[in-house]
N, C-alpha and C positions, 0 to 999 in steps of 0.2 A: 422505648429502645432508645437505646444511643444511634447518633449518626455513624452509619457505616463511612471508611475513608474512601478516600479517593485516589481511584486508581489511576496511573498517568500512563498512557501507553507510549512506547520508547519508539522515537525516532531514530533509528541508526544514521540515518545523514545526518542532523543536528549533533548526535554523540562524536561524530568525527571529526565534523565542522570547529566544534568546543575545543578536542583537544589538540586538532591541527594547529587554531586560534594561541592556546597556550601556550606549545610549545615553541610559537613563535616569537611570542611574548617571552618565554625563557633564555630564546638566541638570543634576541636583539639586547635582552638583558644582561645575558653573559658578555656578547662582542665590546657593548658599553662598557662591563667594569674590568675585561682586556685593556681598551683603549684608552679607558682613564685609569691608568694604572699610577697616578701621580702618587708619592708619597705623602700619606699624611702625619707618620709620625716616623720618626729616623731622620738620619742624614740623608741628604737629598744627592745622588751620584752628581757629577758632572757632566754627563751626557742627557741626563735626562733634563739639567737645569737647561743647555744650549736649546732642547728641542722646544721646551716651555716658550722661552725667550725669544725664537725664531715664532711660534706662534701666537703670541700675545704683545710682540713689539709693536707700536704705535707705528714707528718708523718704515717698516717692512708693508706696513697698512697704507701708509701715505705713498711709497712708492710704486706699491700695488696698482692702487686705485690709481696714479698717473699715467700707469701704462695703461689702462684699461681707456683712461682718456685720450691718451695720443691715441689709440686703435680707433676711436668713434672720431676723431679730428680725418683720419685717413679715410675710413668708411666715408665721412661726410663729402669729401671731395671726390673720391672713386664714385658716389651716388651721381654727379653731376652726367653721367653716361645712360644713367636709368630714367624712363622716362616719367615726368610729375603730373601726375592728374591731378586737377581742380574740379570737383562737383559744385556748381552755385544756382541761384538765381536770381534776377534783377527784377521782380514783381514790381510794379508801378504804373501809375494813370497818366496818360498822356492827352494835352489838348495842343490841338494844332500837329506840328511838325512834328515828331519823332525824334526828339533830343534823346542823348548819350546821358548813362547813369555811369558816372565816374570812369569813363571812356568806356563803359561797353554799352550797345544797345540793352533797352529793356526788353526781358525775355523771362518766360516762364521756369525753364531749367537750360542751363547750358554747363559745358564744362570746355576744359582747355586742357590742355598736354603742351609739353617741353620737354628735350634734352638737347644735350651736347653732341655731334659728329664729330666734327674735327675740331681740336682746341688744342696746337702747341705747347699753350704757357698751363694750361689747366694739367696737361701729360707731368710736367715739370712739378707743380705743384704737388700732384701725387705722387710722386715720385721722394720729392721730400719729405711728404708728410709719413709716405714708408719706412722710410731711413730713421725717422725720429721716437717712429711707432717701436720701431728694433733697436732703436739706442737705449728705451727705458730700460729693456733687457740688462743692458750693463750696470743702469742707476742700480736697478734691483739689487743685482750680485753685491753693487760696493755696498750698498743698503746693509743686503745681509750679512757681509764679512763685518760691516762695524758693527752690527748686533753681536756675532759671534766673541769680535775680540774684546766687548765692552764687559758679555760675559763672565770669559774668561781671565779678564785683568779682576774682576770682580771676585770672583770666587777664588784665584788663586790669593789676592792680597788677605782675603778673608781666612782661608787657610792659614797662611802666615803669620795674620793676626793672632788667629786660637792658638798657634805655638808660642808666640812671644808673648800673650799674656801669660800661658803656663810656665813662661822663666821667668817674668818678673813678678810672677807672684812666689816663685821659689826666693829670687831675689828679694823680694818684700819679707818673708820671713824672715831671712838671713841678716834684713837690715834691721828691723826689729829684734832679733836677737842679740846682734851686736851693738844695737842701743842701751839693750837692758843689760848685758854685761859691764860697757861702760859707765851705767850710771850705778851698778853695784861695785865697781871698782873705784868711784869717784868717791862713793859713800865708806869706803874702806881706808879713801886715803893715798891709793894707789895712780890712780888718773885725776889730770885736770879737769877743770869744767870745758875748757876747750875741746877734748878727747869726747866728751858729752855731746857738746853743740855739732862737733865733726860727723859723729855718727846720727844727731837728727839731723843733719843736711841730706848725708846719705839718703834716710830715709824719706824724707820729703821728696828727693827727685826720684827715687823708684816710684812713690804714691803719683807722683805728677806723670811719670812714662806711663803707668798702667789706665790711668785716667783717659790720659790722651789717644791711647789703644784701645780704650773700651768706647770711647770717642766716635772712631773711624769704624770699629766694629759694626755699632749702631749706624751709622750712616750709609755703609755697605749693605748690613742687612736689609734695610730699608730703600735701598737701590735695588737690589738684585727682586726684592719682592715686587718692586714695580716693573720689573723686567721680566718675571716670569709667572707674574698673575697669582702668587701665593701669599697667606698670610705672613707677617714678618716670624710671628711665633711659630711657626715651622718652618723655620730654614736655618738648617743645619748642615755644615760641608760635608762631605764623604772623604776621610784624609784617604791621600792614596788613588780616590778616581781619575784623575785627570792623565791623560796620556804623557808620557815622557817625552819632554820636547828634542824634538832631533838636533843632531849636532850641526853645527856651522863652522866652514869652511872658509877660511879669509882668502884662498886662493879661486874660489868659484867666482864667477862673474854674475853675483847676484844684480849688479843694476839693470846689464840687458835684460836677466830673466823678468826683473819689476816689470819693464818697459813693456814687455811682450804680453804678460799676462794680466795688469794692471785695467782694472774695469774703467778706470778713470781715463787713460791713454786713449781705449776703444772708444768711451763716449765722446770725447774730444774728436777724435778722429771721424767718428759719424757726424758730429755737428757739422765738420768740416764740408761732407759729402750733401750732408741736408740743406748748407748755407748756399754752395754751390749749385744745386738743383734750384733754389729759388732764385739765385742771380738768371738763372737761364731763363726759369719762368718767366719774371718781369721782362726780361728782353725780350722774348718770345710773344709777350702780348702786345707788341707792334706788329706782329704778322695776322694775315687773315685767320677768322675761324668762323664756321659753320655751327648753326643748330638748326634743329626740326622742332618745328612748333606746329600745332592743328586746333580746330576751336570748333563748336559746335553749339547752334542755341535755336529753341523751340520758339517762336514769334506769335504773338495773339492779335489778333485783331483788333483791339479795342486799344490796340497802342496806335491804329490809324496807320498802319502801314500799307493796308489795301488801298487806303485814300491818296496816297502819296506817290507811290511804286506803282506802274503797270503791271509789274510782274511780282505778283505776290506769292511766297512761298513760307510755310508755316516753319518747314523742317532747312536747316541752312548750316551748311558744314565748309571750311577751309583748313587748306592743310599745306605746307610748303619750308623751303629750306629760306633760312635768314643768315644770308653771308652779309659778312663786313669786313672792310678793309681800314685799318686805321692807318692811315700813312703818314699822318701827322698827330703825333701827340707829347707836346715837352715836358708834360706832367708825369708821362709815365716813360720816359726816358731819364728822366733825374731818379725817380723812383729805381730803374733799372740799376745806375750809376750808385743809388746808394745799396743796395743789394749787392752789390759787387765788394763795397767798402766792409759790408755785414762781412760778406765772406772771407776776405782779407784778414780781416780780427781774428775771425773762427781759425783760420791756419796758425795765425801768432799765437791766440791763446793754446793752441793744440801743440806748440813748439814749448812753450811754456811749461804746460802741464808735463810731457813728457820728459824735460829736464829737470821738473822738480821731483819726479819720481825716481829718476835715476838719482838725483842727488842725494835724496832720503835714503835711500836705500844703500847709498855707498857707505854715508854716515853711520846709521845703524849697524852695518855689517862691521866697519871701523872699531865702532864703540864698545861691542862683545867685546874686543881683547880686554879693553880697560877695564869694563866691569866685571869679567872674568877674573883679572888681576885684584880686583879689590874685593870679588867673593872671596878668593884663594886666600889672602890677605885677614881676611878677618876669619875665616875657621880656623888659619894658623893660629892667629890670637886666642882664640876660642879653648883649641887646643895647647896652648902653654898656659893659659889660665888653668884649664883641669890639673895640667903637671902641677903648676904651681900651689892647687887646692892640694893635692896627692901630699905635697912635700909638706904642706904645712899641717897637715892632719897625723902625717907620720912624725912630725915633729912634738906634736901636742901629745901623741901616746908616749915620747918621750921625757915630756917638760919642758920641751924648748919653745913652746908656743903656748897661747891661751884661747879660750874659747872666741875671744872678741877677734882674734887674727884669724883663725878658724870662720868663722862669719864674714868677713870680709873678704877671705878667698873665694868664700861661695858666692858673695854678694857678685864679685868681678868676675866669675865664670856665668853665671846668670847673664850680666850685662853684654859680657863678648858674644853669648850666644842670641841675642837679642839684635844686635849689631849684623851675626852673620846673616840671620834670617832677612832684613832689610837688604842686604847687599844680593842675598838671594832673588827677593821679590822684582829691584829692581834690573837682575840680569834675563830675568822670566820674560819682564814688561819688553824689553828692548827684543828678545826674540820672537815672541808674540808679533809685535808691529813691523819686524821684517816678515814673519810668514804673510801676514795681510798684504804686504806690499808684493810680495814676488808670486800671489794668488795661490798658496798651499796652505792656509788656516783653515778652510773648511778641510779638508784631507785629514788634517791632524786633529780637530776637532769632534768631528764627525765621520769615523773610518769608514770606507766603502765594504760592505759585507761581500 
């Protein structure tokens, strides 16, 4: 007879557990997919590029680690007020009078505790460490702004180069057509060899500019790849995804706003406060300070304590206060004066930082007028070239021009278009740098929801 099939008893609790586990797995997978919505194909939006750059930036990682380290320095100093317990043993053989081992009596087990009760110097050092810890947040913000600016400039230039290469490609086609027409007219005896050479020179210049633009594009795509952590092949900018740059008025006092909002200025001011606190701490190191300490030891008879001491006791404990008055310490006095010099240097450095930020903001604000005028000139030259090309096209239809004239006019249009794109990028670069100085870059790049 064939074997009877096995009958499995259904465990209702086990089934529900499996269903719940599967549901959890699906929910986690769905959340992961939603969180990791990095596009693998298609253009990369500007906002997503900024988010990825902030997540993958090594500069941000170093700044964050430095902030964590500063926190631990503060905790190290603050924990001097918490008792430190040390447990150990000084097992050893004694012959004759029981001598000490490294300053402690031989014992089966011992422990010591010590902590600070009053120390005016330590209090100032703790204050300085806390200021340094808080100051690292300004350093993190400055590095965050640097990453956003780097991403924005790279993305903007990539977008500009994409349009520029397209314009130069059209110019190259026009230059090749012009060269072909010149060669045909040379064969027909209408043009001279010089005209053909001029056409070849124009085409060579266009190829040179295309090679330069493509080289810049490759370098920028590689740089953006390192910033956002995506492969180079998958990087393509999404045209029009960047927010519009805000208008900048020449009447606004942007220098004062930059000084008020600059993380560098705030960091320099906090360094001054920390240096002053350290200087006070070095001076107060000459003040009295009080520590609390205690010690316990369990002594053994084989160390001859009962032989040499009349009242032997196995359990021994002592505790009390350690009060010191450093009345005369020329070394510490010189160290305190050295700390005063460091504080004065920090104040001077803060003034230099404040002045530098103010001057840089004013230079960028005033340069915007010149860059905007250069952009407008380049745009008008492009429009003039477009009008001249339309005029040449009209003459060509009436027989007053030849195809080479039309190709040269088209070449001039594309060349003026590329120049206009360069001027537009230089203006955008200055505006972005000014936004960073005034503390408005992050709100522009990552608008609050």
